[in-house]
C-alpha positions in Angstrom: 0.0 0.0 0.0 1.3 3.5 -0.9 0.7 6.8 0.7 0.4 8.5 -2.6 -1.2 12.0 -2.2 -3.8 12.7 -4.7 -4.2 16.2 -6.0 -8.0 16.6 -5.9 -7.8 20.0 -7.4 -5.9 18.7 -10.4 -8.4 15.8 -10.7 -11.4 18.3 -10.8 -9.6 20.4 -13.4 -8.8 17.3 -15.5 -12.5 16.2 -15.3 -13.8 19.5 -16.4 -11.4 19.6 -19.4 -12.2 16.0 -20.3 -16.0 16.7 -20.1 -15.3 19.7 -22.4 -18.1 21.9 -21.0 -19.0 23.3 -17.6 -22.5 23.0 -16.2 -24.4 24.2 -13.1 -27.9 24.8 -11.9 -29.3 28.3 -11.2 -32.1 27.7 -8.8 -33.2 31.3 -8.4 -37.0 31.3 -9.0 -36.9 33.7 -11.8 -34.2 31.7 -13.6 -34.5 28.0 -12.5 -32.3 26.4 -15.1 -29.6 24.1 -15.9 -26.8 26.1 -17.6 -24.2 24.6 -20.0 -21.1 26.6 -21.1 -18.9 25.4 -23.7 -17.3 26.0 -27.1 -19.3 24.4 -30.0 -16.8 21.4 -29.7 -17.2 21.2 -25.9 -21.0 21.3 -26.1 -20.9 18.7 -28.8 -19.5 16.5 -26.0 -22.7 16.8 -24.3 -24.4 15.5 -27.5 -22.0 12.7 -27.6 -22.7 11.8 -23.8 -26.4 11.5 -24.9 -25.4 9.4 -27.8 -23.3 6.9 -25.7 -26.0 6.9 -23.1 -28.8 6.0 -25.6 -26.7 3.4 -27.4 -25.9 1.5 -24.2 -28.4 -1.4 -23.8 -27.8 -1.3 -20.0 -29.6 2.1 -19.9 -32.9 0.6 -21.4 -34.4 -0.1 -18.1 -36.5 2.6 -16.3 -34.5 4.5 -13.7 -31.1 3.6 -15.1 -29.0 6.7 -15.0 -25.4 8.0 -15.2 -23.8 11.1 -13.5 -21.4 13.4 -15.3 -18.8 15.9 -14.4 -16.5 16.3 -11.5 -19.2 16.7 -8.9 -21.6 14.3 -10.6 -24.5 16.7 -10.2 -25.6 16.2 -13.8 -27.7 13.1 -14.1 -29.1 11.6 -17.3 -31.8 9.1 -16.6 -34.1 6.6 -18.4 -37.8 7.5 -17.6 -41.2 7.0 -19.1 -41.5 10.5 -20.5 -39.3 13.4 -21.5 -38.6 15.8 -18.6 -36.0 18.1 -17.3 -36.0 18.8 -13.6 -33.6 20.1 -10.9 -32.4 16.5 -10.3 -32.2 15.0 -13.8 -32.6 15.1 -17.5 -34.7 12.2 -18.4 -36.8 10.3 -21.0 -37.2 7.1 -22.9 -34.2 6.1 -24.9 -36.0 7.4 -27.9 -36.8 10.7 -26.1 -33.2 11.2 -25.2 -32.2 10.6 -28.8 -34.6 13.2 -29.7 -33.1 15.5 -27.2 -29.6 14.7 -28.6 -30.8 15.7 -32.1 -32.5 18.9 -30.8 -29.4 20.1 -29.0 -27.2 19.2 -32.1 -29.5 21.1 -34.4 -29.7 24.2 -32.2 -26.0 24.1 -31.6 -25.3 24.1 -35.4 -27.4 27.3 -35.7 -26.0 29.1 -32.7 -23.1 31.5 -33.1 -20.3 32.1 -30.4 -21.7 34.5 -27.9 -25.2 33.4 -28.3 -27.4 31.0 -26.2 -30.2 28.6 -26.9 -32.8 26.9 -24.6 -34.3 23.5 -24.4 -37.8 23.9 -22.8 -41.2 22.7 -23.7 -39.7 21.6 -27.1 -38.4 18.6 -25.2 -41.0 17.8 -22.5 -44.2 19.3 -21.3 -43.6 18.3 -17.7 -40.2 20.1 -17.4 -39.9 22.0 -14.0 -36.7 23.8 -15.3 -35.0 24.8 -18.6 -31.7 23.9 -20.0 -29.8 26.9 -21.3 -26.7 26.4 -23.6 -24.1 29.2 -23.7 -21.8 29.0 -26.8 -18.5 30.2 -25.9 -15.3 30.9 -27.9 -13.2 28.0 -29.1 -10.6 28.6 -26.5 -13.1 28.5 -23.7 -11.8 26.4 -20.6 -14.6 24.9 -18.5 -12.4 25.2 -15.4 -12.7 29.0 -15.6 -16.3 28.8 -14.5 -15.8 26.6 -11.4 -15.8 29.1 -8.7 -14.4 26.7 -6.1 -11.3 26.1 -8.1 -10.8 29.6 -9.4 -11.3 31.1 -6.1 -9.0 28.6 -4.3 -11.8 27.6 -2.0 -11.6 23.9 -3.3 -8.0 23.8 -1.9 -9.3 24.8 1.5 -12.0 22.1 1.3 -9.5 19.6 0.3 -7.2 20.4 3.2 -10.0 19.4 5.5 -10.5 16.0 4.0 -9.3 12.9 6.1 -6.0 11.7 5.1 
């Protein structure tokens, strides 16, 4: 057994960069949305995640789900109808394929500096929306993570049991 010290900050940075986009959830009542920030290429990674999810037969069963990103807040789930909530983005496998295509089509038409929303065009029972911010090609998703940028993540990590 080794006492190898893990650099949790670097692990988080690497996970954001591997994901290719940043996401969070804005829970203010007048906003109430999932927010996705990325270059076109980075946001295309979200489309690819949906593609991989919908093509994995293990996800065909109701309530199957995967978590994404360094904090694993983003959950894609197999459900009986299309819906976006504060807890997950869900639907049947066919619904999620439709969502994948919807995002891809909107992303193709959106220029850098513009946004697009996924709302009732995906599910009538959505309790929140998904908003996509198309950033410059050199966008680094780490730049949006306030815990990392502010240095507060390092303070949190210092208090973790060794």
